[in-house]
C-alpha positions in Angstrom: 5.9 -29.8 18.2 5.2 -29.1 14.5 2.8 -26.4 13.4 1.6 -25.3 9.9 1.5 -21.6 9.4 0.2 -19.8 6.3 1.6 -16.4 5.4 0.3 -14.6 2.3 -1.1 -17.9 0.9 2.1 -19.9 1.4 2.1 -22.7 3.9 5.1 -23.3 6.1 5.7 -26.3 8.5 7.6 -25.1 11.5 9.0 -26.8 14.7 8.0 -25.0 17.9 9.6 -25.5 21.2 7.4 -24.9 24.2 9.3 -23.2 27.1 8.5 -23.8 30.7 7.2 -20.8 32.7 10.5 -20.5 34.7 12.7 -20.4 31.6 11.6 -17.1 30.1 8.2 -15.9 31.3 8.2 -15.7 35.1 4.7 -16.2 36.5 3.2 -17.4 33.3 1.2 -20.6 33.3 2.6 -23.4 31.1 0.7 -24.0 27.9 -1.8 -26.8 27.7 -0.7 -29.6 25.5 -1.5 -30.5 22.8 -2.3 -27.1 21.3 -5.3 -26.9 19.1 -4.4 -26.5 15.4 -6.7 -24.7 13.0 -8.0 -26.7 10.1 -6.5 -25.9 6.7 -7.9 -22.9 4.9 -9.7 -25.0 2.4 -12.0 -26.1 5.2 -13.5 -22.6 5.3 -15.9 -21.4 2.6 -14.6 -18.6 0.4 -15.8 -15.2 1.3 -18.3 -13.8 -1.1 -17.5 -10.5 -2.9 -19.5 -7.6 -1.5 -22.6 -6.8 -3.6 -23.1 -3.4 -5.1 -21.6 -1.1 -7.7 -17.8 -0.8 -7.9 -16.5 2.5 -6.8 -15.6 4.8 -9.7 -11.9 5.7 -9.9 -11.1 9.3 -9.0 -11.0 11.7 -12.0 -7.7 11.7 -13.8 -7.9 15.2 -15.3 -9.4 16.9 -18.3 -10.3 14.9 -21.4 -7.3 14.2 -23.7 -4.8 14.6 -20.9 -2.3 12.2 -19.4 -1.7 11.7 -15.8 1.2 11.0 -13.5 0.4 8.2 -11.0 1.9 7.7 -7.6 4.4 4.8 -7.5 3.8 4.4 -3.7 1.3 5.2 -1.0 2.3 8.2 1.1 1.7 11.8 2.0 2.3 14.8 -0.4 5.1 16.9 1.0 5.7 19.3 -1.9 4.0 20.3 -5.1 6.7 21.9 -7.3 4.5 22.9 -10.3 1.3 24.9 -10.9 -1.4 24.7 -13.6 0.0 26.0 -16.9 3.6 25.2 -16.2 5.5 23.6 -19.1 7.0 20.2 -18.0 10.4 18.9 -19.1 11.0 15.2 -19.2 12.3 13.9 -15.8 11.4 17.2 -14.1 10.5 16.7 -10.4 6.8 17.7 -10.0 5.9 16.4 -6.5 7.6 15.0 -3.5 5.9 12.2 -1.4 6.8 10.9 2.0 6.5 7.2 2.8 7.7 5.9 6.2 10.0 8.9 6.7 11.5 8.5 3.2 11.1 11.1 0.5 10.2 10.0 -3.0 10.6 12.5 -5.9 7.9 12.1 -8.6 9.2 13.1 -12.1 7.4 13.9 -15.3 7.7 11.0 -17.7 7.6 13.3 -20.8 7.3 16.9 -21.9 3.9 18.6 -21.5 1.9 21.3 -19.9 0.3 20.9 -16.5 -3.5 20.8 -17.0 -4.6 20.0 -13.4 -3.1 19.2 -10.0 -5.2 16.5 -8.4 -3.6 16.5 -4.9 -2.4 19.0 -2.4 0.3 19.2 0.3 -0.7 17.0 3.2 -2.9 14.7 1.2 -2.6 11.0 1.7 -2.3 9.2 -1.7 -2.6 5.5 -2.7 -0.3 3.6 -5.0 -1.4 4.1 -8.5 -3.5 7.3 -7.7 -3.4 10.1 -10.3 -1.4 13.0 -8.9 -1.6 15.5 -11.7 -2.8 15.7 -15.3 -0.8 17.2 -18.2 -1.2 17.6 -22.0 
């Protein structure tokens, strides 16, 4: 039996073998044939975007400062700097945990820490500002 499956917008045609109940699922009733197949995605109307104002991005620090953004979503394990510290290029400033893996976040350039925007235990999103420096 052939089925069409769409994963992340890419359609795949797959062959499916229907097993009898005794072959792998004791006590299970056999599937009714033919199986219903959903119409292509184009048959459904596109969902409308929610109305209302867009959410404002979180503050990225004081005016005139630059920020260091999270490259991944995760949880803050360590904050290795404090406000006023002078940063060296490639100095590790924070450590994040994502799926049991630690990711060290380094300063991209020299500067002075103006504001720390997250704390230990905070969940952060990819692209979220972690700290501001000048």
